[in-house]
C-alpha positions as CSV (number, residue, x, y, z in Angstrom):
1,X,110.4,87.9,77.6
2,X,107.4,88.9,76.3
3,X,104.6,91.4,78.1
4,X,102.5,89.7,80.5
5,X,99.1,89.9,78.6
6,X,101.0,88.9,75.6
7,X,102.5,86.0,77.0
8,X,98.9,84.9,78.4
9,X,97.6,84.6,75.0
10,X,100.8,83.0,73.3
11,X,100.7,80.4,76.1
12,X,97.3,79.5,75.5
13,X,98.0,79.7,71.6
14,X,100.8,77.2,72.2
15,X,98.4,74.7,74.3
16,X,95.9,74.2,71.7
17,X,98.7,72.5,69.5
18,X,98.2,68.8,70.4
19,X,101.7,67.7,70.7
20,X,102.1,70.7,73.3
21,X,99.2,69.9,75.6
22,X,99.8,66.0,75.2
23,X,103.1,67.0,77.1
24,X,101.0,68.2,80.2
25,X,97.9,66.3,79.9
26,X,99.3,62.7,80.5
27,X,98.7,62.7,84.3
28,X,95.3,64.5,84.4
29,X,93.0,61.9,84.8
30,X,91.0,62.6,87.7
31,X,91.5,60.0,90.6
32,X,88.2,59.1,92.7
33,X,89.9,59.6,95.9
34,X,90.1,63.4,95.3
35,X,86.4,64.0,93.9
36,X,84.1,65.5,96.3
37,X,80.6,66.5,96.4
38,X,80.1,70.3,97.0
39,X,76.8,72.2,97.1
40,X,75.2,69.2,95.2
41,X,77.6,69.1,92.7
42,X,80.3,66.5,92.1
43,X,83.8,68.1,91.7
44,X,86.5,65.9,89.8
45,X,89.0,67.2,92.3
46,X,89.3,70.4,94.5
47,X,91.7,72.4,92.7
48,X,90.0,74.8,90.4
49,X,91.1,77.9,88.4
50,X,89.9,81.1,89.6
51,X,88.3,83.7,87.5
52,X,90.1,86.0,85.2
53,X,92.3,83.6,83.5
54,X,89.6,82.3,80.8
55,X,87.5,85.4,80.7
56,X,85.6,84.7,77.6
57,X,84.9,80.7,78.1
58,X,87.6,80.6,75.2
59,X,90.1,77.9,76.3
60,X,87.7,75.1,79.0
61,X,88.5,72.1,77.0
62,X,92.1,72.8,77.1
63,X,92.4,73.7,80.8
64,X,90.2,70.9,81.7
65,X,93.0,68.5,80.2
66,X,95.5,70.0,82.7
67,X,93.8,68.5,85.2
68,X,91.6,71.3,86.9
69,X,88.3,70.3,88.7
70,X,86.6,73.4,87.8
71,X,87.1,76.6,85.8
72,X,85.4,79.8,86.7
73,X,85.2,82.0,83.6
74,X,84.5,85.7,83.3
75,X,84.3,88.1,84.8
76,X,81.2,88.4,82.5
77,X,79.1,91.6,82.1
78,X,76.1,92.3,79.9
79,X,77.6,94.2,77.4
80,X,80.9,93.4,76.0
81,X,83.5,95.8,77.2
82,X,87.2,96.5,76.1
83,X,88.4,96.8,79.7
84,X,91.0,99.4,80.9
85,X,93.9,101.0,78.5
86,X,97.2,98.7,78.1
87,X,99.4,97.9,79.6
88,X,97.3,96.4,82.5
89,X,99.0,93.2,83.6
90,X,102.3,93.5,85.3
91,X,104.3,90.9,86.8
92,X,106.6,91.1,90.1
93,X,108.9,88.5,89.6
94,X,110.7,88.9,93.0
95,X,107.4,88.5,94.9
96,X,106.0,85.9,92.6
97,X,103.0,88.5,92.4
98,X,100.8,90.0,89.5
99,X,99.5,93.5,89.6
100,X,96.0,93.6,87.0
101,X,93.6,96.5,86.2
102,X,92.0,94.4,83.6
103,X,88.8,96.1,84.0
104,X,86.3,93.3,83.5
105,X,87.3,93.2,79.7
106,X,85.2,90.7,78.0
107,X,83.2,89.8,75.0
108,X,79.6,89.9,77.2
109,X,76.9,87.7,78.1
110,X,75.4,87.0,75.1
111,X,78.2,86.0,73.1
112,X,79.9,84.0,75.9
113,X,76.5,82.3,76.3
114,X,76.7,81.2,73.0
115,X,80.1,80.1,73.2
116,X,79.1,77.9,76.0
117,X,76.1,76.6,74.2
118,X,78.4,74.8,71.6
119,X,80.8,72.8,74.5
120,X,80.4,69.3,74.7
121,X,79.8,69.1,78.3
122,X,79.8,65.3,78.0
123,X,83.4,65.3,76.6
124,X,85.1,67.4,79.1
125,X,85.4,66.2,83.1
126,X,85.3,69.7,84.3
127,X,82.9,71.8,86.4
128,X,82.1,75.3,84.8
129,X,81.6,78.3,87.4
130,X,80.2,81.6,85.8
131,X,81.7,84.7,87.3
132,X,79.4,87.8,86.8
133,X,79.7,91.6,87.2
134,X,78.3,94.8,86.4
135,X,79.5,97.2,83.3
136,X,81.5,99.9,84.0
137,X,78.9,102.5,82.7
138,X,76.1,101.0,84.6
139,X,75.9,103.0,88.0
140,X,75.5,101.1,91.2
141,X,71.8,101.5,91.9
142,X,71.2,99.5,88.7
143,X,73.7,97.0,89.0
144,X,71.3,94.6,90.2
145,X,69.9,94.4,86.7
146,X,73.2,93.4,85.3
147,X,73.9,90.8,87.7
148,X,70.2,89.3,86.7
149,X,70.7,89.6,83.2
150,X,74.1,87.5,83.2
151,X,72.7,85.2,85.7
152,X,69.9,84.6,83.0
153,X,72.1,84.4,80.0
154,X,74.6,81.9,81.6
155,X,72.2,79.6,83.6
156,X,71.6,77.0,81.0
157,X,75.5,76.6,80.7
158,X,77.3,77.2,83.9
159,X,77.0,74.5,87.3
160,X,77.5,77.5,89.6
161,X,77.7,81.3,89.9
162,X,80.2,83.7,91.5
163,X,78.9,86.9,92.3
164,X,81.7,89.5,91.8
165,X,81.5,92.4,93.9
166,X,85.1,92.7,94.7
167,X,87.2,93.6,92.0
168,X,89.1,96.8,92.7
169,X,89.4,97.6,88.9
170,X,86.0,98.7,88.2
171,X,85.1,102.1,90.0
172,X,82.8,101.9,92.8
173,X,82.2,98.3,92.5
174,X,83.3,97.3,96.1
175,X,80.7,99.6,97.5
176,X,78.4,96.9,96.3
177,X,79.8,94.7,99.3
178,X,78.2,97.0,101.9
179,X,75.2,95.5,103.6
180,X,72.4,97.3,101.7
181,X,73.6,96.9,98.2
182,X,74.6,93.4,98.7
183,X,71.4,92.3,100.2
184,X,69.3,93.8,97.1
185,X,71.5,91.9,94.9
186,X,72.0,88.8,96.2
187,X,68.0,88.4,97.4
188,X,67.1,89.7,93.9
189,X,69.7,86.8,92.3
190,X,68.7,84.0,94.7
191,X,64.8,84.8,94.1
192,X,65.3,84.3,90.7
193,X,67.2,81.3,91.0
194,X,64.4,79.6,93.5
195,X,62.2,80.1,90.6
196,X,63.9,77.9,88.2
197,X,63.2,74.3,87.9
198,X,66.5,73.4,89.2
199,X,68.4,76.1,91.3
200,X,72.0,76.6,91.0
201,X,74.7,77.3,93.7
202,X,75.6,81.0,93.9
203,X,78.9,81.9,95.7
204,X,80.0,85.6,96.5
205,X,83.3,86.5,96.0
206,X,84.9,88.8,98.6
207,X,87.8,91.4,98.9
208,X,90.9,90.7,101.0
209,X,90.8,94.3,102.2
210,X,87.7,94.2,104.2
211,X,87.9,94.4,108.0
212,X,86.2,91.8,110.6
213,X,83.1,93.9,111.0
214,X,82.6,94.1,107.4
215,X,83.0,90.4,106.9
216,X,80.6,89.6,109.6
217,X,78.0,91.7,107.8
218,X,78.9,89.8,104.8
219,X,78.3,86.3,106.6
220,X,74.9,87.7,107.7
221,X,73.8,88.6,104.4
222,X,74.8,85.2,102.9
223,X,73.1,83.5,105.6
224,X,70.0,85.3,105.3
225,X,69.8,85.0,101.4
226,X,70.6,81.4,101.6
227,X,73.4,81.4,99.2
228,X,75.7,78.5,98.7
229,X,78.6,79.8,100.1
230,X,81.7,82.7,99.9
231,X,84.7,82.5,97.7
232,X,87.5,84.1,99.9
233,X,89.5,86.4,98.3
234,X,89.9,88.3,95.3
235,X,93.0,90.6,94.7
236,X,94.3,93.2,97.1
237,X,95.0,97.0,96.8
238,X,97.5,96.7,99.8
239,X,101.1,97.1,98.5
240,X,102.5,96.4,101.8
241,X,105.8,94.1,102.6
242,X,106.5,93.8,98.9
243,X,110.3,93.0,98.0
244,X,109.8,94.8,94.7
245,X,111.3,98.3,95.0
246,X,108.6,101.1,96.0
247,X,109.4,103.1,92.7
248,X,108.8,100.2,90.4
249,X,105.6,99.6,92.2
250,X,104.3,103.0,92.1
251,X,105.4,103.2,88.4
252,X,103.1,99.9,88.0
253,X,100.1,102.0,89.5
254,X,96.7,101.2,90.2
255,X,95.4,97.4,90.3
256,X,94.7,94.4,92.3
257,X,97.6,92.4,93.5
258,X,97.7,88.7,93.6
259,X,100.3,86.0,94.1
260,X,102.3,85.1,97.2
261,X,102.0,88.4,99.0
262,X,98.4,87.6,99.3
263,X,98.8,84.4,100.8
264,X,98.9,85.2,104.7
265,X,95.7,87.5,104.5
266,X,93.5,85.2,102.3
267,X,94.4,82.3,104.6
268,X,93.7,84.6,107.7
269,X,90.2,85.4,106.3
270,X,89.3,81.6,105.5
271,X,90.1,80.6,109.1
272,X,87.7,83.6,110.3
273,X,85.2,82.8,107.8
274,X,85.5,79.2,109.1
275,X,85.0,80.1,112.8
276,X,82.0,82.6,111.9
277,X,79.9,81.0,109.2
278,X,77.2,78.5,110.0
279,X,78.1,75.1,108.8
280,X,76.0,74.9,105.5
281,X,78.1,78.2,104.2
282,X,80.6,76.6,101.8
283,X,83.9,78.2,101.5
284,X,86.1,78.4,98.6
285,X,89.7,79.7,99.2
286,X,91.7,81.7,96.6
287,X,94.7,84.0,96.7
288,X,98.4,83.2,97.4
289,X,98.3,79.4,96.9
290,X,101.7,79.0,95.0
291,X,102.8,75.1,96.2
292,X,100.9,72.1,97.0
293,X,101.6,72.5,100.8
294,X,99.6,75.6,100.7
295,X,96.8,74.0,98.8
296,X,96.7,71.2,101.3
297,X,96.8,73.9,104.3
298,X,93.5,75.7,103.1
299,X,91.8,72.6,102.5
300,X,92.6,71.5,106.0
301,X,91.6,74.6,107.5
302,X,88.0,74.5,106.3
303,X,88.0,75.2,102.4
304,X,85.9,72.7,100.5
305,X,87.6,74.0,97.2
306,X,90.5,75.9,96.5
307,X,91.5,78.2,93.3
308,X,94.7,79.1,91.8
309,X,95.4,81.9,89.4
310,X,99.0,83.6,89.8
311,X,100.6,80.3,91.3
312,X,99.3,78.8,87.8
313,X,101.4,81.5,85.7
314,X,104.4,81.4,87.7
315,X,104.8,77.5,88.2
316,X,103.5,76.4,84.8
317,X,101.0,73.8,83.3
318,X,102.4,71.0,85.5
319,X,101.3,72.7,88.8
320,X,97.8,71.4,88.7
321,X,99.2,67.9,88.6
322,X,101.7,68.3,91.1
323,X,98.9,69.7,93.9
324,X,96.8,66.4,93.0
325,X,99.6,64.0,93.4
326,X,100.6,65.9,96.9
327,X,96.8,65.3,97.8
328,X,96.6,61.8,96.8
329,X,100.1,61.2,98.8
330,X,98.5,62.9,102.1
331,X,95.1,61.1,101.8
332,X,96.8,57.5,101.9
């Protein structure tokens, strides 16, 4: 009934009301059998919320009550930016999909770091990841400075980092996935990371539109720079095999597609990465997880953790509990 972006904020406002969140928070206590240690971090369970939902770290306590094991905030950029003009978020209900061209709208690293500093982490049983990117106005040759700025600002307040060079909604951003640019960014981040008293895991988030040769290069760079792992995948620019009519899709225009149509390609990239990556590279699977069996499948196929977003939108706040119940059932 509401435009998607309006619905997003209205829903989160509703969930702030104690009697509403109480309906969904009854069964979100984390069971020890689902917890796992990944990259030196104890995750309460393997179900995470992908970046892009809580861009500004405003809703971590509420989302934790819904049962997520980790919440990835952002994408965070050094300076605040409004993102692309509205409307910029669209539903394709027939496909159980979304198209977004948000454009890294966020409050900026300083404000978000300050907000995170006020969180009482002892009261919130959830891991927080920081997804970082570059400002739209920053030229690609200076992108490394933006990533380093966000890294420094958020370092004290997040448990791990995700480097976003794969969103289709910032012009030229995906060019940073190319070997030379990527090596420069990841080497700089890891060098800075290793100078810290206690370093934090850094993951690279990749696009689903890469060919296998490009993925091979990325695996090489991730291995060489000593990153913790890879998050596969971001949204796709493909519009193949949609049920929604071509005219409707064309009217929506540019943006990244997420949801059910992404499931096959994200799963195939996970399988390819599992076959190609050394055992020490951790894989997190995101993209098209729309039911508990798909979450189970990704974990069985080599993902240490999974992340949901569009499935959460379509299935509602009880989706996380349903996945956890399923995982507990099959673990007996």
